[in-house]
C-alpha positions as CSV (number, residue, x, y, z in Angstrom):
1,X,-0.1,0.0,0.2
2,X,1.4,3.4,-0.8
3,X,1.6,5.4,2.4
4,X,0.7,8.8,2.8
5,X,3.3,11.6,4.1
6,X,3.0,13.9,7.0
7,X,4.3,17.1,8.3
8,X,3.4,17.6,12.1
9,X,4.0,20.9,13.9
10,X,5.2,19.6,17.1
11,X,5.6,22.7,19.4
12,X,6.5,22.3,22.9
13,X,7.4,19.1,24.8
14,X,4.8,19.8,27.3
15,X,2.3,18.6,24.7
16,X,3.6,15.1,25.6
17,X,1.3,15.5,28.8
18,X,-1.1,18.0,27.6
19,X,-4.7,16.9,26.4
20,X,-5.6,19.9,24.0
21,X,-7.0,20.1,20.4
22,X,-3.6,19.5,18.9
23,X,-2.8,16.3,20.9
24,X,-6.3,15.0,20.3
25,X,-5.9,15.4,16.6
26,X,-2.9,13.3,16.8
27,X,-4.7,10.6,18.3
28,X,-7.6,10.6,15.7
29,X,-4.8,10.9,13.0
30,X,-3.2,7.5,14.3
31,X,-7.0,6.0,14.0
32,X,-7.2,6.8,10.5
33,X,-3.7,6.1,8.9
34,X,-2.9,2.8,7.2
35,X,-0.4,0.7,9.4
36,X,3.2,1.5,8.1
37,X,6.0,-1.1,7.9
38,X,8.1,1.6,9.4
39,X,8.2,5.2,10.1
40,X,11.3,7.9,8.9
41,X,11.1,11.1,10.6
42,X,12.9,14.1,9.3
43,X,13.8,15.9,12.5
44,X,14.1,19.5,13.3
45,X,16.2,18.6,16.0
46,X,18.9,16.4,14.3
47,X,21.4,19.0,12.8
48,X,24.4,17.2,11.1
49,X,27.4,18.2,8.9
50,X,26.0,15.9,6.0
51,X,22.9,14.0,5.9
52,X,22.6,11.1,8.3
53,X,20.1,8.1,8.7
54,X,19.7,6.3,12.1
55,X,20.6,2.6,11.4
56,X,19.8,1.4,15.0
57,X,18.0,-1.8,16.0
58,X,17.0,0.1,19.2
59,X,17.2,3.7,19.0
60,X,17.1,5.3,22.3
61,X,14.6,8.0,23.7
62,X,16.5,11.3,23.7
63,X,15.2,14.0,26.2
64,X,16.6,16.9,24.3
65,X,15.0,19.6,26.2
66,X,15.9,21.4,29.5
67,X,14.0,23.0,32.2
68,X,10.8,21.1,32.0
69,X,8.7,18.9,34.6
70,X,10.2,15.8,35.8
71,X,7.6,13.8,34.6
72,X,8.7,14.5,30.9
73,X,12.0,12.8,31.6
74,X,10.7,9.7,32.6
75,X,8.6,9.1,29.4
76,X,9.9,6.4,27.3
77,X,9.2,5.4,23.7
78,X,10.7,2.2,23.3
79,X,10.2,1.6,19.6
80,X,12.4,-0.7,17.6
81,X,14.5,0.7,14.8
82,X,14.7,0.0,11.2
83,X,18.1,-0.3,9.9
84,X,17.4,-1.8,6.8
85,X,14.9,0.7,5.6
86,X,17.6,3.3,6.7
87,X,20.4,1.7,4.7
88,X,17.8,1.7,1.8
89,X,17.6,5.5,2.3
90,X,21.2,5.9,1.9
91,X,21.2,4.0,-1.4
92,X,18.4,5.7,-3.1
93,X,19.5,9.3,-2.7
94,X,22.0,10.2,-5.4
95,X,22.5,13.8,-5.0
96,X,24.5,13.3,-1.7
97,X,26.2,10.7,0.3
98,X,23.6,9.6,3.1
99,X,25.7,7.9,5.9
100,X,24.2,5.4,8.8
101,X,24.6,6.8,12.0
102,X,24.5,4.6,15.2
103,X,24.6,7.1,18.2
104,X,21.6,9.3,17.6
105,X,18.1,7.9,18.7
106,X,14.7,9.4,18.8
107,X,14.5,13.0,19.8
108,X,11.3,14.6,20.7
109,X,10.7,15.7,17.1
110,X,9.8,12.2,16.8
111,X,8.5,10.6,19.8
112,X,6.5,13.4,21.2
113,X,4.7,13.1,18.2
114,X,4.6,9.2,17.9
115,X,3.4,9.1,21.8
116,X,0.1,10.0,20.4
117,X,-0.2,8.7,17.0
118,X,1.3,5.3,17.9
119,X,1.1,5.0,21.7
120,X,2.1,1.2,21.6
121,X,5.6,2.0,20.0
122,X,5.3,-1.3,18.0
123,X,6.1,0.3,14.7
124,X,10.1,0.6,13.6
125,X,11.1,4.1,13.6
126,X,14.2,5.9,12.2
127,X,15.2,9.3,12.0
128,X,16.8,11.5,9.1
129,X,18.7,14.3,9.9
130,X,19.1,17.9,8.4
131,X,22.5,19.2,6.7
132,X,23.2,22.4,8.6
133,X,26.9,22.5,7.5
134,X,26.6,24.9,4.6
135,X,27.9,28.6,4.9
136,X,29.1,28.9,8.3
137,X,26.7,26.5,10.0
138,X,23.4,27.2,8.2
139,X,21.4,24.9,6.2
140,X,22.1,24.3,2.5
141,X,19.8,26.3,0.0
142,X,16.1,25.3,0.7
143,X,16.1,24.1,-2.8
144,X,18.5,21.4,-2.0
145,X,16.5,20.2,0.8
146,X,13.3,20.0,-1.6
147,X,15.2,17.9,-4.3
148,X,16.8,15.8,-1.7
149,X,13.2,15.1,-0.6
150,X,11.8,14.3,-3.9
151,X,14.5,11.4,-4.0
152,X,12.8,9.8,-1.3
153,X,9.4,9.2,-3.3
154,X,10.1,5.6,-3.4
155,X,9.6,5.1,0.5
156,X,5.9,5.9,0.4
157,X,5.7,2.7,-2.3
158,X,7.7,0.5,0.4
159,X,5.3,1.0,3.3
160,X,7.4,3.4,5.0
161,X,5.4,6.6,6.7
162,X,7.6,9.9,6.2
163,X,7.0,12.3,8.9
164,X,8.4,15.7,8.6
165,X,8.6,17.1,12.2
166,X,9.1,20.9,12.8
167,X,6.9,23.9,12.8
168,X,6.1,26.5,10.0
169,X,6.2,29.5,12.4
170,X,8.9,28.9,15.4
171,X,10.2,32.2,16.9
172,X,11.0,31.2,20.7
173,X,12.2,34.6,21.3
174,X,8.7,36.0,21.0
175,X,6.7,33.5,22.8
176,X,4.1,34.5,25.3
177,X,3.7,32.5,28.3
178,X,0.2,31.4,27.9
179,X,-0.2,28.7,25.6
180,X,-3.6,29.7,24.4
181,X,-2.1,33.3,23.6
182,X,-3.5,34.4,20.3
183,X,-1.1,34.5,17.4
184,X,1.0,37.4,16.7
185,X,-0.1,39.2,13.4
186,X,2.9,38.4,11.6
187,X,3.1,35.1,12.6
188,X,-0.7,34.5,11.5
189,X,-0.4,36.3,8.0
190,X,2.8,33.9,7.4
191,X,1.0,30.7,8.4
192,X,-2.0,31.5,6.4
193,X,0.1,32.2,3.2
194,X,1.6,29.0,3.7
195,X,-1.6,27.3,4.1
196,X,-2.9,28.7,0.6
197,X,0.4,27.8,-1.2
198,X,-0.1,24.1,0.2
199,X,-3.5,24.1,-1.3
200,X,-2.4,25.8,-4.6
201,X,0.4,23.0,-4.9
202,X,3.1,25.7,-5.1
203,X,6.1,24.2,-3.6
204,X,8.7,27.1,-5.4
205,X,7.0,29.5,-3.6
206,X,7.4,27.4,-0.2
207,X,11.2,27.3,-1.2
208,X,11.5,31.1,-1.8
209,X,9.6,31.6,1.6
210,X,11.3,35.0,2.1
211,X,9.2,36.4,-0.5
212,X,6.0,35.2,0.8
213,X,5.6,38.5,3.3
214,X,7.6,41.0,5.3
215,X,6.9,38.8,8.4
216,X,8.7,35.8,6.9
217,X,12.2,36.3,8.8
218,X,10.1,36.5,12.1
219,X,8.2,33.4,11.4
220,X,11.5,31.5,10.6
221,X,14.4,33.1,12.2
222,X,16.5,29.9,11.8
223,X,15.4,27.0,9.2
224,X,15.7,24.0,11.4
225,X,12.0,23.8,12.1
226,X,10.7,25.2,8.6
227,X,13.0,22.5,6.6
228,X,11.3,19.3,7.4
229,X,7.9,20.6,5.8
230,X,9.7,20.8,2.5
231,X,10.5,17.2,2.7
232,X,6.9,16.4,3.0
233,X,6.0,18.8,0.3
234,X,8.6,17.3,-1.8
235,X,6.7,13.7,-1.7
236,X,3.4,15.1,-3.1
237,X,2.5,13.7,-6.2
238,X,0.1,15.3,-8.8
239,X,-3.2,13.5,-7.7
240,X,-2.3,13.4,-4.1
241,X,-5.1,15.1,-1.8
242,X,-3.8,17.4,1.1
243,X,-5.9,17.7,4.1
244,X,-4.9,19.9,7.3
245,X,-4.7,17.7,10.6
246,X,-4.8,20.8,12.8
247,X,-4.7,24.2,12.5
248,X,-3.6,26.8,15.1
249,X,-0.9,28.7,17.3
250,X,0.5,28.0,20.6
251,X,2.4,30.6,22.8
252,X,1.6,33.1,20.0
253,X,4.6,32.4,18.1
254,X,4.5,28.7,17.3
255,X,2.3,27.4,14.5
256,X,1.0,24.0,15.2
257,X,-0.4,23.5,11.6
258,X,-0.1,19.9,10.6
259,X,-1.0,18.1,7.3
260,X,-1.6,14.8,5.5
261,X,-0.5,14.4,1.9
262,X,-2.2,11.2,0.2
């Protein structure tokens, strides 16, 4: 069965233990998705020099956050890995050398989302990193990432669910303390334009995101959380439907917009 592809705006680690519209949408999503043979997460939290995939039989749960309640650090997600699928990714990508990595497990861009979608942790999971080594430790051009994502199309036909996990709008310097604070005007504008470009099927506009509106620089002051969306968009074929799994904001400057392709 051809698998869909997802982009999930994962937001704060607090969503691990909160029951809200966003986490409830992930629970519902898990009830509608076909069961994949494996899951590959393109993670906003694994930034590397070059591109890597996790080739681990048992990836550990990485608590890559600080200053949160103790309960979050006790949560485990003991899903098995899928080293053969990871090695297959390394074989299928031609535009760069994708290397196997055996130290990095599952960071919270993966398991904090999957904890709600697949709570049994019984589906093999591996991550793909973002190459962040270009031009003084900044990501390669956005078109590079989009085109790399296009090379992953075969995964959907091989029963692998690809999830880009980041946030379309992610500005931690302008957070409000209230999780339910209304979004900043610039954040809502950028998120709304991206929404329309997704519906229009206009990936090049999303690659050239800085031209979308004046607030683009505030919406994505760094690209680590924006780039995973491009990998998901790259997997969209001509006849694939797109539906929004969740639409909304947390803390005024983090878009939780999530969508499914196919």
